[in-house]
N, C-alpha and C positions, 0 to 999 in steps of 0.2 A: 202492675196500675195500666188501667184500662184506658183507652183511648177516648177522646169526645170529640165532636161535633162543633166547629166555631165558624159562625158567619161574621164573613170581614167584608165591610165596604168601606169604599175609598173611591179615589180616581187618578187615573194616571196621565201622562203629557203625551200626545201623540202628535207631533210636530209643531203646531201653534196651538192647539185646542187641550183640554182637559175633559178628558173621557170617564165617566163612572164605570165600576166595578162592582160585582157581589158575588164572592166565592166562597164556597164551605170548602173548608179543609180539617182534617182529620189528624189531631194531635194530644199529645199527652196534657198540656197547660197552653196558657195564652201566650206566652212569651214565643215559644215553639211555633204556635200557628201564627204569628206574627212574620217570623223570620220566613216560615215556609212560602206566605203568601209573597213575601220580596222575592224568594227564588221562583216561584212559579210565573210571575206576572213580568218579573225581569226578564226571565229566559225565553218567556213564549213571544213578547214584546221589541226583546232586546234595546232594555231600559236599564240607566242606572237607578239606584234607590232614591237619590233625590229628586227624580222624574214620578216616583210613587209616592201619594199621600194616604195613609189608612185614617180611617175618620173613627170607625166602631168596629170592635172586636166583642162578640156576642155568644156564649154558649148554645146550641138548639139540642133540642130532644129529636131522635130518632135519624132520619138520613135525610 
């Protein structure tokens, strides 16, 4: 099965401020894309999952 591009938007909490983010994740399906977004943002900013809120997950064409 081929991987798809998913655009994920949401916000994460940094100290007392919620900051927006927009990521493009390559994954086989929407659920895996969501998990990878939690992993990437959590590891980059040293956050637990309850400090990351995903608003939308939309499949995109191309890169």
